[in-house]
C-alpha positions in Angstrom: -38.8 -63.5 -3.5 -42.0 -61.6 -4.2 -45.4 -62.8 -3.0 -48.4 -61.3 -4.8 -52.0 -61.4 -3.7 -54.2 -62.0 -6.8 -57.5 -61.2 -5.2 -59.4 -58.7 -7.4 -56.5 -58.0 -9.8 -57.0 -57.9 -13.5 -55.3 -60.9 -15.2 -53.5 -58.9 -18.0 -52.0 -56.4 -15.5 -51.0 -59.1 -13.2 -49.3 -61.1 -16.0 -47.5 -58.0 -17.3 -46.1 -57.1 -13.9 -45.1 -60.7 -13.0 -43.4 -61.2 -16.4 -41.3 -58.1 -15.9 -40.2 -59.1 -12.4 -39.3 -62.6 -13.5 -37.2 -61.2 -16.4 -35.3 -59.1 -13.8 -34.4 -62.2 -11.9 -37.0 -62.1 -9.1 -38.7 -65.3 -7.9 -42.4 -64.6 -8.0 -45.2 -66.5 -6.2 -48.8 -65.7 -6.9 -51.3 -66.6 -4.2 -55.1 -66.6 -4.6 -54.9 -67.2 -8.3 -58.5 -68.4 -8.2 -59.7 -64.8 -7.3 -58.1 -63.1 -10.3 -60.6 -61.4 -12.6 -60.9 -61.1 -16.3 -62.7 -58.0 -17.5 -65.1 -58.1 -20.4 -68.4 -59.8 -21.1 -68.6 -63.0 -19.1 -70.6 -64.9 -21.7 -68.1 -64.0 -24.5 -65.1 -64.8 -22.3 -66.5 -68.2 -21.3 -67.5 -69.0 -24.9 -64.1 -68.1 -26.3 -62.3 -70.2 -23.7 -64.5 -73.2 -24.4 -63.9 -72.8 -28.2 -60.2 -72.6 -27.6 -60.2 -75.8 -25.5 -62.1 -77.8 -28.0 -60.8 -76.5 -31.3 -57.5 -78.4 -31.4 -58.9 -81.9 -31.7 -57.2 -84.6 -29.7 -56.6 -84.1 -25.9 -53.2 -85.7 -26.0 -51.8 -83.6 -28.8 -51.7 -79.9 -29.6 -51.6 -76.9 -27.4 -52.9 -77.5 -23.9 -55.4 -75.1 -22.4 -55.9 -76.1 -18.8 -59.1 -75.4 -16.9 -57.6 -74.8 -13.4 -57.2 -71.2 -12.4 -53.5 -71.3 -11.4 -52.6 -72.8 -14.8 -54.7 -70.2 -16.7 -52.8 -67.5 -14.9 -49.4 -69.1 -15.5 -50.2 -69.5 -19.2 -51.2 -65.9 -19.6 -47.9 -64.9 -17.9 -46.0 -67.1 -20.4 -47.6 -65.1 -23.2 -46.1 -61.9 -21.7 -42.5 -63.4 -21.8 -40.4 -62.6 -24.8 -40.0 -66.3 -25.9 -40.5 -69.1 -23.5 -38.5 -71.5 -25.6 -35.3 -69.5 -25.5 -33.0 -69.5 -22.5 -34.0 -66.1 -21.1 -37.7 -66.7 -21.3 -37.4 -70.3 -20.0 -35.4 -69.3 -17.0 -37.9 -66.5 -16.2 -40.8 -68.9 -16.5 -39.3 -71.3 -14.1 -39.1 -68.5 -11.4 -42.9 -68.1 -11.5 -45.3 -70.2 -9.2 -49.1 -69.8 -9.0 -51.2 -71.2 -6.2 -55.0 -71.4 -5.9 -55.7 -70.1 -2.4 -53.0 -69.7 0.2 -50.9 -72.8 1.1 -50.1 -73.4 4.7 -46.4 -72.6 4.3 -47.2 -69.1 3.1 -49.8 -68.2 5.7 -47.5 -65.9 7.6 -45.8 -64.3 4.6 -46.3 -60.7 3.8 -48.0 -60.4 0.4 -47.8 -57.3 -1.7 -50.8 -55.9 -3.4 -50.0 -55.4 -7.0 -49.2 -51.8 -7.8 -51.7 -50.6 -10.4 -52.7 -47.0 -11.3 -56.1 -47.6 -9.8 -57.3 -50.5 -7.7 -60.3 -52.0 -9.6 -63.3 -52.8 -7.4 -66.0 -55.2 -8.2 -68.6 -52.5 -7.9 -66.8 -50.3 -10.5 -66.4 -53.0 -13.2 -69.7 -54.0 -14.7 -68.5 -56.9 -16.8 -65.9 -59.3 -15.4 -65.4 -63.0 -14.9 -63.8 -64.6 -11.8 -61.5 -67.6 -12.5 -63.0 -70.7 -11.0 
């Protein structure tokens, strides 16, 4: 079981890494999903998200685009899986759990910092958005 700290990690890199681990058969839990960042212009990112949420009409039909941070992270990971409707992708998606903050049962767990070529710092990235 892998525990990943999402604080300050770029969403796309996190989703790619987690999808690969889940396809290998590892159970992955992402903690601090509310502190994951999305690079790019914040105004454009927010506008595109709001357009995507309201574009598909009725709230009970169509693709669901949730507003909570852990569900945004989980949906982006689902996009990295080969096909979430087939057996391999479905089983991999079931092995992924996302949490906003750190739950009490995982307080003492050793979390890994996601291996990236370069740790992105808030001071180095001029345009980014934090998930809320």
